[in-house]
Each structure stands twice: as C-alpha cells, then as structure tokens.
C-alpha positions in Angstrom: -1.5 -14.2 -35.8 -2.6 -10.9 -34.3 -5.7 -9.6 -35.7 -5.7 -6.0 -37.4 -6.3 -4.5 -40.7 -3.4 -5.4 -43.1 -1.9 -2.2 -44.3 -1.6 -1.5 -48.1 1.4 0.0 -49.8 3.2 -0.4 -53.1 7.0 -0.2 -54.2 9.3 -1.1 -57.0 12.9 -1.0 -58.0 14.7 2.1 -59.1 14.0 1.2 -62.7 10.3 0.7 -61.9 10.2 -3.2 -61.9 8.1 -4.7 -59.4 9.8 -5.8 -56.3 9.1 -8.5 -53.7 10.4 -8.2 -50.0 10.7 -10.8 -47.3 11.3 -9.1 -43.9 12.7 -11.4 -41.2 12.1 -10.8 -37.5 14.5 -11.1 -34.6 16.8 -14.3 -35.0 18.6 -14.2 -31.6 21.1 -17.0 -32.1 18.8 -19.5 -33.7 20.6 -20.6 -36.8 18.5 -23.8 -36.9 15.5 -21.6 -37.4 17.2 -19.3 -39.8 18.1 -22.0 -42.0 14.6 -23.5 -42.0 13.2 -20.0 -42.7 15.7 -19.4 -45.6 14.5 -22.7 -47.1 11.0 -22.0 -46.8 11.5 -18.5 -48.4 13.4 -20.2 -51.2 10.4 -22.4 -51.7 8.1 -19.5 -51.6 10.1 -17.5 -54.3 10.1 -20.6 -56.5 6.3 -21.0 -56.3 5.7 -17.4 -57.4 6.4 -15.3 -60.6 10.0 -14.6 -61.1 10.4 -10.9 -60.0 13.3 -9.0 -58.2 13.5 -10.1 -54.6 15.1 -8.7 -51.3 15.4 -10.3 -48.0 15.8 -7.8 -45.0 17.0 -9.0 -41.7 15.4 -6.6 -39.1 18.3 -6.7 -36.6 18.9 -8.6 -33.3 20.3 -11.7 -34.9 22.7 -12.2 -32.0 22.4 -13.3 -28.3 20.1 -15.5 -26.3 20.3 -18.6 -28.9 23.3 -20.7 -29.1 24.7 -19.9 -32.8 25.3 -16.2 -32.9 28.9 -16.5 -34.3 27.7 -18.9 -37.1 24.6 -16.5 -38.0 27.2 -13.6 -38.2 29.5 -15.6 -40.4 26.5 -16.5 -42.6 25.4 -12.9 -42.9 29.0 -11.6 -43.6 29.2 -14.2 -46.5 26.0 -12.7 -47.9 27.2 -9.1 -47.8 28.1 -9.0 -51.5 24.7 -10.3 -52.3 22.4 -7.2 -53.3 19.4 -9.3 -52.7 20.0 -9.6 -48.8 20.1 -6.4 -46.5 21.0 -6.6 -42.9 19.9 -4.0 -40.5 21.5 -3.6 -37.0 19.4 -4.1 -33.8 19.8 -2.9 -30.4 21.5 -6.0 -29.3 24.2 -5.7 -31.9 24.6 -2.0 -30.9 24.9 -2.8 -27.2 27.7 -5.5 -28.0 29.6 -2.8 -30.1 29.2 -0.3 -27.2 30.6 -3.0 -24.9 33.4 -4.0 -27.0 34.2 0.0 -27.3 34.9 -0.1 -23.5 31.6 0.9 -22.2 31.3 -1.0 -18.9 27.5 -0.3 -18.6 27.0 -1.5 -22.1 28.8 -4.7 -21.1 26.8 -5.3 -18.0 23.5 -4.7 -20.2 24.6 -7.0 -22.9 25.5 -9.8 -20.5 22.1 -9.3 -18.8 20.4 -9.8 -22.1 22.0 -12.8 -23.8 25.5 -11.6 -24.4 26.9 -14.6 -22.6 25.4 -16.9 -25.3 27.1 -14.9 -28.0 30.5 -15.2 -26.2 30.1 -18.9 -25.8 29.4 -19.2 -29.6 32.9 -17.5 -30.1 34.4 -20.1 -28.0 35.1 -17.8 -25.0 36.3 -19.6 -22.0 33.9 -18.3 -19.3 35.5 -20.5 -16.5 38.5 -18.2 -16.0 36.7 -15.0 -15.5 34.1 -13.4 -13.3 31.1 -12.6 -15.5 30.3 -9.6 -13.2 33.9 -8.1 -13.7 32.9 -5.8 -16.8 36.6 -4.9 -17.2 37.6 -8.5 -17.4 34.7 -9.3 -19.8 35.4 -6.4 -22.1 39.1 -7.9 -22.5 37.5 -11.3 -23.2 35.4 -10.1 -25.7 37.9 -8.3 -27.6 40.0 -11.2 -27.5 37.4 -13.7 -28.9 35.3 -11.7 -31.5 37.3 -11.1 -34.6 37.9 -7.4 -35.7 36.4 -8.0 -39.2 33.1 -8.9 -37.3 33.1 -5.5 -35.3 34.0 -3.6 -38.6 31.1 -5.4 -40.4 28.6 -4.6 -37.6 29.6 -1.1 -37.4 28.7 -0.6 -41.0 25.3 -2.0 -41.0 22.6 0.5 -41.6 19.7 0.9 -39.0 17.0 1.4 -41.6 16.0 1.1 -45.2 12.9 2.4 -47.2 11.3 1.0 -50.2 8.2 2.9 -51.4 5.7 3.3 -48.6 7.5 0.6 -46.5 10.1 1.7 -43.9 12.2 -1.2 -42.5 13.8 -0.6 -39.0 14.5 -2.8 -35.9 12.4 -1.1 -33.2 10.2 1.6 -34.7 10.1 5.3 -34.9 9.3 8.3 -32.9 5.8 9.3 -33.6 5.5 12.9 -34.8 9.0 13.0 -36.1 9.5 13.0 -40.0 11.1 9.7 -41.0 14.1 11.6 -42.4 14.7 13.2 -39.0 14.5 10.0 -36.9 17.4 9.1 -34.6 19.2 5.8 -34.2 18.3 5.9 -30.5 14.6 5.5 -31.5 15.1 3.2 -34.4 16.8 0.8 -32.0 15.2 1.2 -28.8 11.7 2.7 -29.0 8.8 0.4 -27.9 5.6 1.7 -26.2 5.6 5.1 -27.5 5.7 3.7 -31.0 3.5 0.5 -30.7 0.8 2.3 -28.8 0.6 5.1 -31.6 -1.9 4.7 -34.4 -0.9 7.9 -36.3 -0.2 7.9 -39.8 3.9 8.0 -40.0 4.2 8.8 -43.7 5.0 5.2 -44.4 4.3 1.6 -43.1 6.8 0.8 -40.4 8.0 -2.9 -40.6 9.8 -3.7 -37.4 11.0 -6.4 -34.9 12.1 -5.8 -31.3 8.5 -6.1 -29.7 7.6 -9.7 -29.5 4.1 -11.1 -30.9 4.3 -14.7 -29.6 1.0 -15.6 -31.5 2.3 -14.5 -34.9 3.1 -11.4 -37.0 1.1 -8.3 -35.8 -0.7 -6.3 -38.6 -1.8 -2.8 -37.8 -2.8 0.2 -39.7 0.5 1.9 -39.6 3.0 -0.9 -39.0 3.8 -4.7 -39.2 5.5 -6.3 -36.3 7.6 -9.3 -37.3 9.4 -10.5 -34.2 7.7 -13.7 -32.8 10.1 -14.5 -30.1 12.0 -17.0 -32.0 14.6 -17.7 -29.5 11.9 -19.0 -26.9 8.9 -19.9 -28.9 10.7 -21.7 -31.9 8.7 -19.5 -34.2 10.9 -17.4 -36.6 8.8 -15.3 -39.1 8.9 -13.2 -42.2 6.4 -11.0 -43.7 6.3 -10.9 -47.6 5.4 -7.8 -49.4 4.6 -7.5 -53.0 2.7 -4.7 -54.5 -0.5 -4.3 -52.5 -0.2 -8.0 -51.2 1.3 -9.4 -48.0 1.6 -12.9 -46.7 3.5 -14.7 -44.1 6.4 -17.3 -44.3 7.5 -18.8 -40.9 9.0 -21.9 -39.4 5.6 -23.4 -38.2 3.8 -24.0 -41.6 3.7 -23.1 -45.2 3.3 -19.6 -46.6 -0.1 -18.1 -45.3 -1.9 -15.5 -47.1 
C-alpha cells in the first residue's frame, strides 16, 4: 500500500442514516478476481454493524482480461439493485465510440485490450483482419448485443456522496466539481495525480495503477491496483471518518 495521509470525510444517506461504501478499482475482464472480491466484501459486511451499504464500480471493467462479457452480464443483472452503482470508464467509452463507427476509436480500443472483449463475446477473429477497422466495427456490432450497448450508454461517469466524489480517472484541478467534463472524468491523469490542491471533495478514482496497493493522498484515493496483470483487485471501504481496504490478497486491512 502506498504511504500517505489518509483523508477524512463523512457522508450519510438522504434520510440521515449512516452509510458504508466499498469502491472497487479497475476490473479489466478478471471475473475470477471480481467474484473473490465480492465474496470478501460480503464477509466484511457480515463482520460489521448492519448499516446501509453501497458498492461502487469505478469503471474499466472490460478489456484485457478474458471474461468481459460475463462481467457485463453480472453487472446488468445487478442494475436493479440500489446498493450497486456502476460507473463508466474510458475503456467502456472507447468501445461505445468504436461501435458508433469511429474508426480511430476502434483502433485505440483494439490496441488497449478490446480484442479480449470481442473474444469473450465469441467473436471469430480468424476470418477478419484486425487492422481493418471497418471490418472490426462490423464484427463488433454483430457479436455485442444491443442491450449491452444501451446499458453501457446509460451508465453515469461520476457520483458523489457527501465529501467523497467517485469517478473513473479523476477531475480537472481548478474546475468546480459541478463544471467537470466527461473527457477529464474518463481520461485525466498526470494533471490530476500530480496536484495536491483541495478539490472541494476527496476524489476516489481508478485509471492510474498503483501495483503496491491503494494510494491514499490528502485529496484523493487511487483504487486501481492493476488487477489484470497483478492479480490484485482492491476496494476501499469508507464509513464516517473511517477507511479500510478489502482486496483479493488478504483479509480486510485497517
């Protein structure tokens, strides 16, 4: 785990009840790790006082790993569960752009793990040139169900609870939270991670990998631990002024 002063904030439900949140970092096609983490979160919930709980998926649940289609199906099944909130990341957005006919987006998607997602939808890649973006767009449209596309398009790019602002990549420093744009919420990196200013809330994000464990800074918490290549999928748990870690390597860590 990266060292750093753990930020402190509080939040509650609309009716004032105390709230516990588990924010999950980038999954990237690793259903095995997601299943394990969900089990560990369940065990953590059972071991603590019974209060209202939310699980927030911070985006980038597709690509790179082998089981993107199954992860999508799992998350779609959970869409009616008010305790689970799924945010869209830059990988899901790039896939949507590619399916919309953007050839540059298709090239970018395939370069950054999109082939694994297509394979998970049982795409036959032996009969198409993967560098032919037009052919790949047609293939992707054929194998990815319309209902998946509709669901992905409807996903929010951020949510805020009290003094915690949950987003995939981060925010643009110096811009009010209500004025942030999706381009930054999905893609920002160094301008955000290198900035120590008060953003008006503690930003809980994925996108930037911390292989040694969740990063805690004064103004942000980075939850992406590179699951697809490290085997470590992490969640930060937040309740009142407390925070702790639940991940796939060990039991909950205070």
